[in-house]
N, C-alpha and C positions, 0 to 999 in steps of 0.2 A: 827618289826622283834624281835623275842625273843633273849635273851642273847646267848642261845645255838646255834641258827641258825646264829646269827651274828658272833660268834666265829668260827663256821664251815666255814662261808664265808671267814673270814680272813685267816684261815688256807689254804683253797682251793686256793685262789688267790695267796697267798705267795708261796705255793707249785708249782703252775704252773709257776710263775715268776722265782723262783729259778731253776726249771727244764729247762726253756728256756735259762737262762743265762749259765747254765752248758753246755747245748747243743751247744751254740755259742762258748764257750771256747774250747770245745772238737772238734767240727766238722766244725764250721764256716758256718753252713747251715741255721739254723733256725733264725728267727727274732722275736722280741717281737710282732710286728703287726701280724705275722702269727698266733700267739697264741690268738690274739684278746684281749690282755691285755695291758693296758696303765699304765704309771706311775701314772696317776690320779686315776685309779681303785685301785691301791695299797694304795695310800695315803688316799683315802676315806675309804678303808677297815681297814686301820691300826689303826684308832682311832683319837680322837680329837687333842692331841699333844703328844702322847706317842711314836710315831715313826717318826724319822726325815729322810724321804726319799723324795728327790725332783726330782729324775730322776732314770732312769735305772742304770746309772753308780753309783749313790749314793747307791742304794741297793746292787749292785755288790760289791762295796768297803766295805759295812757293813757286808754282809753275806758271800759272796763267797770267796773273796780274802784272808781274814785271815784264813779261814778254809783250802782252797786248798794249800796255801803257807806252812802251818805247815805240812799238810799231805804229799805233794810232797817231801818236804825236808826230812821228817822222813823216807819215803819209800826209797828214793834214798840212804840214808846213812845207812840204817839198814843192818846189817850183818846176822841177824837171819831169815829174810824173804827170802824164796826160790822163784824161778821163778813162781811156781804154786801159792804161797801165794801172790805174787805181782799181779798176774792176778786176783785172787779172790778179792783182795782189790780194784783194779782199776775198775773192773766191778761193784762191789757192792757200790762203793763210791757215785756215783751220786744219787742212790735211797735212800741210807742211809741219805744223806744230805737233800734230798727233803722230807724225813719223819720227821727228827728231827727239823731242823731249823724253818720251818713254824709253827710247834706246839709251840715251845718255843717263837717265835715272837708273836703269837696270845695270849699266856698267859700273856706276858708283856702288850700287847695292852689292854687286859681286865681290868688291873689295872686302866688304865686311862679312860676307858669307864665308869667304876664305879665312878671315880673322876668327870667326866663330869656330871653325874647324880646328884652328891652332890652339884656341883657348880650351877646347874640349880635350885636347891631348894633355894639357897641363892638369885639367880637372881629374882626368882618369889616373894620371901618374902620381899626383899629390892630392888625393881625395880629401884627406883630413884637413889639410891646410886650406884648400879651397872652401870646403863646407863651413869651417869655423870662421874664416875671414869674411865670407859672403854673408853669413848670419850676423856677424858683428856690424857689417855695413848695411845690411837689409837692403841690398841694392842689386845692380846689374853686373854683368860680366865686365863691362867697361870700368866700373868702379874697382873690381878685383884687380884688373890689369894695372890701373892707376895706383892702387895700393901697393902692389908687389914691386913696382919700379922704384919706390922710395918708402919702404915700410917704417923707417925711423921717423920720417916726417908725419906719416899717416897715423902711426901709433901714438905719437906725442899729441896730435890733435884729438885722437880718440880718447885718450886718458883725460885730457883737459875738459872736453866738451860733452862726452857721453858718460863713460864709467871706467875708472881705472881697473876694476876687476875684469872687464871685458878685454881691455888692452893687455892686461897681464896674461889672460887666457890665450889670446891670439899669439902673443909673443912666445908663450910656452910651446904652442903647437909648431910655430915656425922654427924653433930651435931644438925641437925634440925633447923638451923638458929641461934643457941645460940652463935656461935663463932663470929657472925657479930658485936654484941655490944662490945664484948671483944676486937676485932680488932680495932674498931673505938676508943675505950678508949685508947688503947696503942698508936695508931697513933697520937691522939690528944695530949697526955701527952709528947710524945717524939719527934714528928715531926710536931707539930701544926704550925699555921700561925705565931705566935709570934717568934718561933724559926727560921722559914724560912725567916722572914722579917728583920732580923738583918742587912742584906745587900740587896739592891734592885737588882733584877735580871729580865731577860727576862722571859716571860710566859713559853716558851719552856723549860727553865732551871728548872722552878718550877715543870713542869710536870715530867721531868726526876727525880727530887729530890723525888717526891711522889712515883714513881715506885721503886726507890732504897730503899725508906723507907719501902714500902710494902715487898720487898725482905728480908730486914733485919728482919722484924717481922715474916714473914711466914717461914723463914728458922731457926728461933730460936726454938730449941727443947723444951725449958722450956715453951714457949708460946703455942706451939702445944700440949704438954702433958696436960697443963691446959685446953685448949680449948676442947680437946677430952675427958677429964676425966668425964665430966658431961653427956655424951651420953650413954644411956643403949643400944641403937641399935648398936652403934659402937662396944661396948665390945662384944656383942653377935656375930656380924659378924667376929670380930677379932678371937674370940675363935673357931668359926666354920671353918674359913679359915685355921687356924693353924692346926686344927685336920685333915682337908682334905689332905693337902699336906704331913703332917708327916705320915699319914696312908699309902699314896701311896709310899713314900720312904721306909717305913718299909716293905711293901710287895715286892717292887723291890729288896731290899737287901735280903730278905728271898729267893726269887727265885734265885738270884745270888749265894747264899750259896749252894743251892741244886745242881746247875750245876757245879760251880767252885770248890767246896770243897767236897761235899758229893758223887758225881758221880765218881766211880772208875771202874765200869764194864759196859758192854753193857746192862746187866740186870738192872743196876741202871738207865741208861738213859731211858730204856723202862718203868720202874716204874714211873719215874718222869714225862715223857711225856704222859703216858697212851697209848702208841702206840707200837705195835709189829713191829720189824724191820726184815722182812723175810730174806733179804739178809745177815743180820748179822749172821744167822744160819750157813752159810758156813764158816764164820770166826771162829765161836765157834767150828767148827769141826777140826780146825787146832790143832796141838799138841805142848805141851811143850813151849819152848822159842818163837817159831814162833807165837803161839796163843797169848802169853803174849805181844809180841812186837806189833802185829797187833791191838790188843784191846787197847793198850796204845796209839797208833797213833790216833785212832778214838776219844778216850777220850780227848787227848791233843788238837786235832784239834777243837773239839766241845767247849772245855773250852776257847781256844784262840778266836774263832769266837764270842762266846757269851759274853766274857769279853769286847771285843771291841764294841759289840753291846750295852751293858748296858752303858758303859762309853760315847759312842758317843751320845746316845739319851738323857742321863741326862745332858751332857754338852750342848747339843742343847737347852734344856729348860733354862739353866742358861743364855746362850747367848741371848735368845729371851727376857727374862725379863730385862736383862741389857740394851739391845738396846731400850726397851720401856721406860727406865728412872728409873728403880728400882736400888737403889744404891748398891754397892758391899757389904756394911756392913749390909744389911738387913738379918734377920734370915733365910728367904727363900733361899737366895743365899748361905749363909754359911752352912746351913744344906744340901743342894744339894752337895756342894763341899766336905763336910765331908763324905757323902755316896759314892761319886765318889772315894775318896781316899781309903775308906774301901774296895770297890770292886777291886781297883787296887792291893790291898795287899793280896787278896784271892789267 
C-alpha cells in the first residue's frame, strides 16, 4: 500500500470511528459494530506505536471528550451566541469534528510510519544486534531505539534488574565479541578464585557470588563505555537510532505548534489540514461578536483536544520504554519528557 493510500485509510477509519462515537453520545442509537469498525482496525491503521488506542473508550477519551467538554462549556456560557448561532454550532459540530480530528491524527501517525521504515533499515543491516537486544527487552521497536541511544545506561539497568547473563550476551553482540575477553579479565582480577577462597563456602554461595560479581561489572558505566568504545557498528547504530527518534520528536512538535499556536481562524485549520470544512461556512456567515465567539470556541476546542492527544501519545511511548527496562535517565526518555513539557506550555 502506498503512503498516500495508507494515510487515506487512516483518515477514513478514524473519521468513521469518531462519527460513530459522536452518534452514540448524541443519540445512543449507533454502535461501533454497526459501523463494522473495531478497535483493532483503528489500532492497525494508526501506525506502529504513534497512537495509543487500546479500545473504543480510549479513543473517545483521547479525541471526543476533551473537544466536546470545551465546546459545550463555551457554548453554554457564551453571552454573544444567539439561539440561531447555538443551533448552527450544534448542528455543524459533529461534521466539523469528523473532518478535522481524523486528518490531524493521520498526520501524526505518518510521522511514526516513517520512523518504522527507518527502524526497519537498522533491523536489516544489524539483524543479530536487533534480534538479541529486542529479545532481551521483550518489547517494541521504540524500546530498541531507546536502548541503542544509550546502551551503557540500559545495559547497567538490565544487569541489575533482570539478569547479568542477558546483559553480557547483548554486550557481546554489540561489540562483536570483543567485550567477552575484557569481562573475563575484569572478573578474574577482581573476583577470581583466590579472592573467593579466602574463606571456604558452599558451592551455591560461590555461584551467587559469581552472579553478584557479574552484576557489579556489567552495571559499571566505566566498564561499559570502555567495552563499547571499540565497536564501529555500535557507534553507527547509536547515531542512527538517535537521529530517528529526534527527527520524529521534531516533527511532532512542529505539528503541535501549527495547531496549538499558529491556528487562530477556521481558515487556518483548513490550511493546516488541507481540508475544506463545508459546515464551517455557516459559522463564517455569522456577524460581529457572535462570529468571533463561535470561531474561538472551535479553535479552543481543537487545541484542547489535540494538546491532550499529543501529550497522551508521547507519554504512552515513555511509559512503554520504561516498562521494558529503559532507565529514566536515558536520553530518549528525557528528550520525550522535554517535548511533552514544551507542548504543555503551548
